[in-house]
N, CA, C and O atoms as a GROMACS GRO file, in nm:
protein
  464
    1MET      N    1   2.674   8.127  -7.323
    1MET     CA    2   2.790   8.149  -7.236
    1MET      C    3   2.776   8.279  -7.150
    1MET      O    4   2.776   8.273  -7.026
    2LYS      N    5   2.765   8.402  -7.220
    2LYS     CA    6   2.761   8.526  -7.167
    2LYS      C    7   2.635   8.527  -7.054
    2LYS      O    8   2.642   8.595  -6.951
    3LYS      N    9   2.526   8.450  -7.085
    3LYS     CA   10   2.409   8.452  -6.991
    3LYS      C   11   2.464   8.376  -6.854
    3LYS      O   12   2.445   8.409  -6.737
    4LEU      N   13   2.533   8.275  -6.902
    4LEU     CA   14   2.568   8.190  -6.768
    4LEU      C   15   2.680   8.261  -6.676
    4LEU      O   16   2.697   8.230  -6.558
    5LEU      N   17   2.748   8.350  -6.736
    5LEU     CA   18   2.852   8.413  -6.672
    5LEU      C   19   2.791   8.539  -6.588
    5LEU      O   20   2.836   8.576  -6.480
    6VAL      N   21   2.677   8.598  -6.658
    6VAL     CA   22   2.601   8.692  -6.592
    6VAL      C   23   2.525   8.638  -6.486
    6VAL      O   24   2.527   8.693  -6.376
    7SER      N   25   2.456   8.531  -6.507
    7SER     CA   26   2.374   8.455  -6.408
    7SER      C   27   2.475   8.417  -6.295
    7SER      O   28   2.453   8.458  -6.181
    8SER      N   29   2.582   8.344  -6.322
    8SER     CA   30   2.685   8.316  -6.205
    8SER      C   31   2.718   8.436  -6.115
    8SER      O   32   2.702   8.431  -5.993
    9LEU      N   33   2.769   8.549  -6.185
    9LEU     CA   34   2.799   8.679  -6.103
    9LEU      C   35   2.682   8.737  -6.029
    9LEU      O   36   2.698   8.790  -5.919
   10THR      N   37   2.577   8.731  -6.079
   10THR     CA   38   2.451   8.789  -6.007
   10THR      C   39   2.429   8.710  -5.868
   10THR      O   40   2.408   8.763  -5.759
   11ILE      N   41   2.439   8.568  -5.895
   11ILE     CA   42   2.416   8.481  -5.778
   11ILE      C   43   2.528   8.510  -5.659
   11ILE      O   44   2.496   8.530  -5.542
   12ILE      N   45   2.668   8.509  -5.710
   12ILE     CA   46   2.757   8.524  -5.618
   12ILE      C   47   2.760   8.676  -5.542
   12ILE      O   48   2.792   8.695  -5.425
   13LEU      N   49   2.722   8.766  -5.627
   13LEU     CA   50   2.711   8.900  -5.560
   13LEU      C   51   2.605   8.920  -5.476
   13LEU      O   52   2.618   8.997  -5.381
   14SER      N   53   2.488   8.855  -5.500
   14SER     CA   54   2.370   8.832  -5.413
   14SER      C   55   2.403   8.783  -5.289
   14SER      O   56   2.361   8.842  -5.189
   15PHE      N   57   2.485   8.664  -5.277
   15PHE     CA   58   2.543   8.605  -5.152
   15PHE      C   59   2.616   8.690  -5.070
   15PHE      O   60   2.601   8.696  -4.948
   16SER      N   61   2.713   8.771  -5.150
   16SER     CA   62   2.793   8.881  -5.078
   16SER      C   63   2.726   8.963  -5.006
   16SER      O   64   2.743   8.978  -4.885
   17ALA      N   65   2.633   9.031  -5.086
   17ALA     CA   66   2.556   9.124  -5.020
   17ALA      C   67   2.466   9.089  -4.894
   17ALA      O   68   2.446   9.161  -4.796
   18THR      N   69   2.414   8.958  -4.921
   18THR     CA   70   2.343   8.914  -4.806
   18THR      C   71   2.427   8.889  -4.670
   18THR      O   72   2.380   8.902  -4.557
   19SER      N   73   2.553   8.852  -4.699
   19SER     CA   74   2.648   8.832  -4.586
   19SER      C   75   2.691   8.954  -4.519
   19SER      O   76   2.713   8.960  -4.398
   20ILE      N   77   2.705   9.066  -4.613
   20ILE     CA   78   2.748   9.185  -4.554
   20ILE      C   79   2.619   9.261  -4.477
   20ILE      O   80   2.645   9.337  -4.383
   21LEU      N   81   2.501   9.243  -4.512
   21LEU     CA   82   2.394   9.304  -4.452
   21LEU      C   83   2.367   9.217  -4.316
   21LEU      O   84   2.323   9.270  -4.214
   22ALA      N   85   2.395   9.092  -4.324
   22ALA     CA   86   2.370   9.012  -4.190
   22ALA      C   87   2.465   9.042  -4.079
   22ALA      O   88   2.436   9.044  -3.959
   23GLU      N   89   2.597   9.071  -4.138
   23GLU     CA   90   2.707   9.116  -4.068
   23GLU      C   91   2.672   9.240  -3.966
   23GLU      O   92   2.690   9.248  -3.845
   24GLN      N   93   2.622   9.324  -4.049
   24GLN     CA   94   2.589   9.457  -4.017
   24GLN      C   95   2.472   9.461  -3.899
   24GLN      O   96   2.476   9.534  -3.799
   25ARG      N   97   2.374   9.374  -3.929
   25ARG     CA   98   2.279   9.325  -3.836
   25ARG      C   99   2.317   9.276  -3.687
   25ARG      O  100   2.250   9.289  -3.584
   26MET      N  101   2.436   9.221  -3.703
   26MET     CA  102   2.482   9.136  -3.593
   26MET      C  103   2.556   9.237  -3.501
   26MET      O  104   2.627   9.186  -3.414
   27ASN      N  105   2.549   9.362  -3.506
   27ASN     CA  106   2.624   9.436  -3.426
   27ASN      C  107   2.588   9.423  -3.272
   27ASN      O  108   2.468   9.445  -3.256
   28HIS      N  109   2.647   9.396  -3.167
   28HIS     CA  110   2.599   9.376  -3.031
   28HIS      C  111   2.653   9.508  -2.954
   28HIS      O  112   2.685   9.497  -2.836
   29ASP      N  113   2.660   9.609  -3.010
   29ASP     CA  114   2.709   9.732  -2.929
   29ASP      C  115   2.591   9.767  -2.830
   29ASP      O  116   2.613   9.817  -2.720
   30ASP      N  117   2.473   9.740  -2.873
   30ASP     CA  118   2.350   9.768  -2.786
   30ASP      C  119   2.342   9.690  -2.648
   30ASP      O  120   2.276   9.724  -2.550
   31MET      N  121   2.426   9.575  -2.660
   31MET     CA  122   2.407   9.482  -2.563
   31MET      C  123   2.515   9.490  -2.437
   31MET      O  124   2.517   9.411  -2.343
   32LYS      N  125   2.602   9.602  -2.456
   32LYS     CA  126   2.728   9.625  -2.386
   32LYS      C  127   2.687   9.687  -2.243
   32LYS      O  128   2.766   9.686  -2.148
   33ASN      N  129   2.577   9.732  -2.237
   33ASN     CA  130   2.526   9.813  -2.104
   33ASN      C  131   2.432   9.716  -2.023
   33ASN      O  132   2.384   9.748  -1.914
   34MET      N  133   2.406   9.585  -2.089
   34MET     CA  134   2.294   9.506  -2.033
   34MET      C  135   2.374   9.421  -1.923
   34MET      O  136   2.484   9.375  -1.955
   35ALA      N  137   2.322   9.398  -1.795
   35ALA     CA  138   2.363   9.350  -1.685
   35ALA      C  139   2.349   9.203  -1.707
   35ALA      O  140   2.252   9.150  -1.760
   36PRO      N  141   2.457   9.142  -1.660
   36PRO     CA  142   2.466   8.980  -1.694
   36PRO      C  143   2.355   8.903  -1.589
   36PRO      O  144   2.331   8.940  -1.474
   37LYS      N  145   2.302   8.803  -1.648
   37LYS     CA  146   2.205   8.754  -1.538
   37LYS      C  147   2.268   8.686  -1.423
   37LYS      O  148   2.381   8.639  -1.427
   38ALA      N  149   2.186   8.683  -1.316
   38ALA     CA  150   2.256   8.642  -1.198
   38ALA      C  151   2.253   8.484  -1.211
   38ALA      O  152   2.150   8.421  -1.236
   39GLU      N  153   2.370   8.430  -1.192
   39GLU     CA  154   2.381   8.279  -1.190
   39GLU      C  155   2.361   8.208  -1.061
   39GLU      O  156   2.411   8.257  -0.961
   40THR      N  157   2.304   8.116  -1.054
   40THR     CA  158   2.275   8.035  -0.919
   40THR      C  159   2.390   7.943  -0.926
   40THR      O  160   2.408   7.872  -1.025
   41SER      N  161   2.462   7.944  -0.829
   41SER     CA  162   2.582   7.861  -0.813
   41SER      C  163   2.551   7.778  -0.708
   41SER      O  164   2.470   7.812  -0.622
   42ASP      N  165   2.618   7.650  -0.707
   42ASP     CA  166   2.602   7.542  -0.602
   42ASP      C  167   2.631   7.607  -0.477
   42ASP      O  168   2.567   7.589  -0.374
   43GLN      N  169   2.740   7.692  -0.492
   43GLN     CA  170   2.786   7.750  -0.359
   43GLN      C  171   2.673   7.841  -0.284
   43GLN      O  172   2.693   7.890  -0.173
   44GLN      N  173   2.568   7.855  -0.347
   44GLN     CA  174   2.476   7.960  -0.308
   44GLN      C  175   2.365   7.888  -0.223
   44GLN      O  176   2.307   7.933  -0.124
   45ILE      N  177   2.349   7.766  -0.282
   45ILE     CA  178   2.232   7.682  -0.234
   45ILE      C  179   2.261   7.607  -0.103
   45ILE      O  180   2.358   7.534  -0.086
   46THR      N  181   2.168   7.633  -0.013
   46THR     CA  182   2.167   7.543   0.124
   46THR      C  183   2.082   7.438   0.106
   46THR      O  184   1.969   7.436   0.058
   47HIS      N  185   2.164   7.330   0.161
   47HIS     CA  186   2.066   7.205   0.179
   47HIS      C  187   2.054   7.163   0.314
   47HIS      O  188   2.141   7.186   0.398
   48SER      N  189   1.925   7.090   0.342
   48SER     CA  190   1.904   7.056   0.482
   48SER      C  191   1.908   6.893   0.488
   48SER      O  192   1.873   6.824   0.392
   49ALA      N  193   1.952   6.844   0.605
   49ALA     CA  194   1.943   6.694   0.659
   49ALA      C  195   1.945   6.669   0.791
   49ALA      O  196   1.966   6.764   0.867
   50LYS      N  197   1.926   6.551   0.838
   50LYS     CA  198   1.920   6.512   0.955
   50LYS      C  199   2.024   6.401   0.953
   50LYS      O  200   2.033   6.321   0.861
   51GLY      N  201   2.114   6.402   1.076
   51GLY     CA  202   2.209   6.299   1.073
   51GLY      C  203   2.241   6.269   1.219
   51GLY      O  204   2.190   6.341   1.305
   52THR      N  205   2.325   6.165   1.257
   52THR     CA  206   2.368   6.133   1.379
   52THR      C  207   2.523   6.158   1.384
   52THR      O  208   2.593   6.112   1.293
   53VAL      N  209   2.579   6.228   1.486
   53VAL     CA  210   2.705   6.263   1.503
   53VAL      C  211   2.792   6.134   1.516
   53VAL      O  212   2.758   6.059   1.607
   54THR      N  213   2.906   6.093   1.436
   54THR     CA  214   2.984   5.971   1.463
   54THR      C  215   3.132   6.009   1.506
   54THR      O  216   3.209   5.930   1.560
   55LYS      N  217   3.159   6.135   1.476
   55LYS     CA  218   3.299   6.183   1.503
   55LYS      C  219   3.283   6.339   1.501
   55LYS      O  220   3.216   6.401   1.419
   56VAL      N  221   3.362   6.398   1.614
   56VAL     CA  222   3.380   6.553   1.604
   56VAL      C  223   3.540   6.553   1.617
   56VAL      O  224   3.602   6.478   1.692
   57ASP      N  225   3.597   6.647   1.532
   57ASP     CA  226   3.746   6.666   1.520
   57ASP      C  227   3.750   6.807   1.507
   57ASP      O  228   3.745   6.867   1.400
   58ALA      N  229   3.762   6.870   1.647
   58ALA     CA  230   3.773   7.014   1.646
   58ALA      C  231   3.910   7.056   1.620
   58ALA      O  232   3.917   7.179   1.615
   59SER      N  233   4.016   7.000   1.601
   59SER     CA  234   4.141   7.040   1.540
   59SER      C  235   4.148   7.073   1.390
   59SER      O  236   4.226   7.155   1.340
   60SER      N  237   4.058   6.998   1.324
   60SER     CA  238   4.046   7.015   1.174
   60SER      C  239   3.900   7.088   1.140
   60SER      O  240   3.865   7.106   1.024
   61LYS      N  241   3.828   7.122   1.240
   61LYS     CA  242   3.698   7.197   1.226
   61LYS      C  243   3.616   7.113   1.129
   61LYS      O  244   3.562   7.156   1.027
   62LYS      N  245   3.614   6.970   1.179
   62LYS     CA  246   3.513   6.868   1.092
   62LYS      C  247   3.437   6.804   1.191
   62LYS      O  248   3.467   6.795   1.310
   63VAL      N  249   3.314   6.752   1.122
   63VAL     CA  250   3.229   6.666   1.203
   63VAL      C  251   3.190   6.551   1.108
   63VAL      O  252   3.154   6.576   0.993
   64THR      N  253   3.198   6.418   1.160
   64THR     CA  254   3.136   6.326   1.060
   64THR      C  255   3.000   6.275   1.112
   64THR      O  256   2.979   6.241   1.228
   65LEU      N  257   2.914   6.275   1.017
   65LEU     CA  258   2.763   6.244   1.042
   65LEU      C  259   2.712   6.142   0.932
   65LEU      O  260   2.735   6.141   0.811
   66ALA      N  261   2.644   6.063   1.003
   66ALA     CA  262   2.569   5.947   0.930
   66ALA      C  263   2.419   6.021   0.899
   66ALA      O  264   2.330   6.033   0.984
   67HIS      N  265   2.412   6.062   0.781
   67HIS     CA  266   2.299   6.137   0.754
   67HIS      C  267   2.202   6.068   0.670
   67HIS      O  268   2.247   5.983   0.593
   68GLU      N  269   2.074   6.090   0.670
   68GLU     CA  270   1.966   6.052   0.600
   68GLU      C  271   1.969   6.112   0.442
   68GLU      O  272   2.037   6.211   0.415
   69PRO      N  273   1.904   6.055   0.361
   69PRO     CA  274   1.902   6.089   0.221
   69PRO      C  275   1.876   6.239   0.222
   69PRO      O  276   1.791   6.294   0.292
   70VAL      N  277   1.973   6.310   0.121
   70VAL     CA  278   1.950   6.457   0.095
   70VAL      C  279   1.882   6.473  -0.025
   70VAL      O  280   1.950   6.463  -0.127
   71GLU      N  281   1.737   6.501  -0.038
   71GLU     CA  282   1.671   6.485  -0.160
   71GLU      C  283   1.711   6.613  -0.258
   71GLU      O  284   1.690   6.604  -0.380
   72SER      N  285   1.764   6.724  -0.205
   72SER     CA  286   1.795   6.825  -0.282
   72SER      C  287   1.939   6.816  -0.367
   72SER      O  288   1.975   6.897  -0.452
   73LEU      N  289   2.006   6.704  -0.327
   73LEU     CA  290   2.125   6.666  -0.397
   73LEU      C  291   2.116   6.528  -0.465
   73LEU      O  292   2.198   6.484  -0.546
   74SER      N  293   1.995   6.463  -0.417
   74SER     CA  294   1.981   6.331  -0.485
   74SER      C  295   2.085   6.214  -0.421
   74SER      O  296   2.124   6.117  -0.487
   75TRP      N  297   2.118   6.239  -0.294
   75TRP     CA  298   2.216   6.167  -0.214
   75TRP      C  299   2.137   6.074  -0.144
   75TRP      O  300   2.029   6.106  -0.096
   76PRO      N  301   2.192   5.938  -0.134
   76PRO     CA  302   2.142   5.834  -0.047
   76PRO      C  303   2.180   5.871   0.090
   76PRO      O  304   2.248   5.971   0.114
   77ALA      N  305   2.133   5.784   0.190
   77ALA     CA  306   2.176   5.806   0.333
   77ALA      C  307   2.324   5.759   0.321
   77ALA      O  308   2.355   5.659   0.257
   78MET      N  309   2.411   5.838   0.386
   78MET     CA  310   2.564   5.781   0.402
   78MET      C  311   2.650   5.869   0.504
   78MET      O  312   2.621   5.985   0.534
   79THR      N  313   2.748   5.808   0.547
   79THR     CA  314   2.830   5.879   0.646
   79THR      C  315   2.933   5.942   0.575
   79THR      O  316   2.995   5.889   0.483
   80MET      N  317   2.955   6.084   0.629
   80MET     CA  318   3.058   6.156   0.551
   80MET      C  319   3.110   6.262   0.635
   80MET      O  320   3.040   6.291   0.732
   81GLY      N  321   3.224   6.329   0.618
   81GLY     CA  322   3.284   6.410   0.710
   81GLY      C  323   3.241   6.552   0.651
   81GLY      O  324   3.246   6.569   0.529
   82PHE      N  325   3.203   6.644   0.727
   82PHE     CA  326   3.197   6.792   0.688
   82PHE      C  327   3.271   6.900   0.762
   82PHE      O  328   3.290   6.899   0.884
   83MET      N  329   3.306   6.982   0.688
   83MET     CA  330   3.375   7.113   0.746
   83MET      C  331   3.260   7.179   0.812
   83MET      O  332   3.143   7.155   0.783
   84VAL      N  333   3.303   7.272   0.911
   84VAL     CA  334   3.218   7.347   0.983
   84VAL      C  335   3.237   7.500   0.939
   84VAL      O  336   3.353   7.538   0.922
   85GLN      N  337   3.134   7.590   0.919
   85GLN     CA  338   3.184   7.728   0.886
   85GLN      C  339   3.228   7.804   1.009
   85GLN      O  340   3.310   7.896   1.004
   86ASP      N  341   3.167   7.760   1.124
   86ASP     CA  342   3.207   7.833   1.254
   86ASP      C  343   3.247   7.701   1.354
   86ASP      O  344   3.177   7.601   1.374
   87GLU      N  345   3.372   7.731   1.406
   87GLU     CA  346   3.411   7.609   1.488
   87GLU      C  347   3.341   7.604   1.618
   87GLU      O  348   3.357   7.513   1.699
   88GLN      N  349   3.247   7.726   1.638
   88GLN     CA  350   3.160   7.719   1.755
   88GLN      C  351   3.063   7.620   1.773
   88GLN      O  352   3.018   7.582   1.881
   89LEU      N  353   3.029   7.577   1.644
   89LEU     CA  354   2.908   7.487   1.611
   89LEU      C  355   2.964   7.360   1.678
   89LEU      O  356   2.886   7.290   1.743
   90LEU      N  357   3.087   7.327   1.667
   90LEU     CA  358   3.120   7.188   1.733
   90LEU      C  359   3.104   7.179   1.883
   90LEU      O  360   3.082   7.070   1.934
   91ASN      N  361   3.113   7.289   1.956
   91ASN     CA  362   3.118   7.308   2.084
   91ASN      C  363   2.999   7.221   2.149
   91ASN      O  364   3.013   7.162   2.256
   92ASN      N  365   2.877   7.219   2.070
   92ASN     CA  366   2.742   7.148   2.140
   92ASN      C  367   2.730   7.020   2.069
   92ASN      O  368   2.622   6.962   2.083
   93LEU      N  369   2.836   6.953   1.982
   93LEU     CA  370   2.797   6.828   1.921
   93LEU      C  371   2.877   6.723   2.004
   93LEU      O  372   2.993   6.744   2.040
   94ASN      N  373   2.808   6.611   2.033
   94ASN     CA  374   2.882   6.497   2.087
   94ASN      C  375   2.828   6.380   2.010
   94ASN      O  376   2.714   6.375   1.963
   95VAL      N  377   2.924   6.280   2.001
   95VAL     CA  378   2.913   6.145   1.931
   95VAL      C  379   2.792   6.084   1.956
   95VAL      O  380   2.797   6.053   2.074
   96GLY      N  381   2.685   6.050   1.908
   96GLY     CA  382   2.563   6.000   1.931
   96GLY      C  383   2.450   6.091   1.910
   96GLY      O  384   2.338   6.049   1.881
   97ASP      N  385   2.482   6.237   1.927
   97ASP     CA  386   2.370   6.337   1.890
   97ASP      C  387   2.301   6.313   1.775
   97ASP      O  388   2.366   6.276   1.677
   98THR      N  389   2.161   6.328   1.763
   98THR     CA  390   2.092   6.323   1.639
   98THR      C  391   2.074   6.483   1.617
   98THR      O  392   2.037   6.550   1.714
   99VAL      N  393   2.100   6.545   1.493
   99VAL     CA  394   2.086   6.668   1.467
   99VAL      C  395   1.998   6.698   1.327
   99VAL      O  396   1.974   6.608   1.246
  100ASP      N  397   1.960   6.818   1.312
  100ASP     CA  398   1.914   6.876   1.209
  100ASP      C  399   2.038   6.984   1.143
  100ASP      O  400   2.081   7.077   1.210
  101PHE      N  401   2.073   6.963   1.041
  101PHE     CA  402   2.194   7.060   0.999
  101PHE      C  403   2.173   7.110   0.849
  101PHE      O  404   2.128   7.039   0.759
  102GLU      N  405   2.210   7.239   0.836
  102GLU     CA  406   2.219   7.286   0.680
  102GLU      C  407   2.356   7.310   0.653
  102GLU      O  408   2.439   7.352   0.734
  103PHE      N  409   2.380   7.273   0.499
  103PHE     CA  410   2.503   7.290   0.482
  103PHE      C  411   2.523   7.339   0.328
  103PHE      O  412   2.425   7.311   0.259
  104MET      N  413   2.620   7.399   0.263
  104MET     CA  414   2.627   7.433   0.141
  104MET      C  415   2.754   7.403   0.087
  104MET      O  416   2.839   7.369   0.169
  105LYS      N  417   2.792   7.407  -0.051
  105LYS     CA  418   2.903   7.366  -0.102
  105LYS      C  419   3.006   7.476  -0.117
  105LYS      O  420   2.973   7.582  -0.170
  106ALA      N  421   3.129   7.456  -0.072
  106ALA     CA  422   3.229   7.563  -0.074
  106ALA      C  423   3.368   7.504  -0.148
  106ALA      O  424   3.376   7.389  -0.190
  107GLU      N  425   3.468   7.594  -0.155
  107GLU     CA  426   3.571   7.549  -0.216
  107GLU      C  427   3.618   7.427  -0.165
  107GLU      O  428   3.651   7.342  -0.247
  108GLN      N  429   3.628   7.402  -0.043
  108GLN     CA  430   3.680   7.284   0.018
  108GLN      C  431   3.605   7.180   0.051
  108GLN      O  432   3.641   7.089   0.125
  109GLY      N  433   3.480   7.191  -0.012
  109GLY     CA  434   3.385   7.066  -0.007
  109GLY      C  435   3.253   7.130   0.055
  109GLY      O  436   3.235   7.252   0.053
  110TYR      N  437   3.166   7.044   0.107
  110TYR     CA  438   3.048   7.074   0.170
  110TYR      C  439   3.069   7.115   0.321
  110TYR      O  440   3.132   7.040   0.395
  111VAL      N  441   3.021   7.224   0.363
  111VAL     CA  442   3.053   7.290   0.483
  111VAL      C  443   2.909   7.322   0.543
  111VAL      O  444   2.819   7.380   0.482
  112ILE      N  445   2.901   7.269   0.689
  112ILE     CA  446   2.796   7.296   0.788
  112ILE      C  447   2.777   7.440   0.783
  112ILE      O  448   2.881   7.506   0.768
  113THR      N  449   2.670   7.502   0.791
  113THR     CA  450   2.627   7.643   0.826
  113THR      C  451   2.563   7.663   0.951
  113THR      O  452   2.584   7.758   1.026
  114GLU      N  453   2.473   7.557   0.974
  114GLU     CA  454   2.383   7.567   1.088
  114GLU      C  455   2.348   7.417   1.146
  114GLU      O  456   2.324   7.320   1.075
  115VAL      N  457   2.349   7.417   1.269
  115VAL     CA  458   2.312   7.289   1.322
  115VAL      C  459   2.188   7.344   1.446
  115VAL      O  460   2.192   7.444   1.517
  116LYS      N  461   2.097   7.254   1.437
  116LYS     CA  462   1.975   7.272   1.517
  116LYS      C  463   1.961   7.152   1.601
  116LYS      O  464   1.866   7.141   1.678
   0.00000   0.00000   0.00000
């Protein structure tokens, strides 16, 4: 009986010591000066597409385009409205124009940043 008690206490103390040592090794103080990894956000990625202007709405800074598939987003061809980053981009757009354009994701949705 005494042997069983001594063996049990030895095992329990061994696990306790192992836990304490592991806890001491997991001190992350040396990491506090490390710079975080730069994250790539959807809002930083620019996508390109070709489309036909179907509507220009200068009052809401929007253009509607029937665009070809956008491979970078796995989008099929579709017609959708885009905000424009700079309303000056709308000045040269007319219904029926075929344009190459670049856009990115913003808080309010996808925004056209350039029209060629």
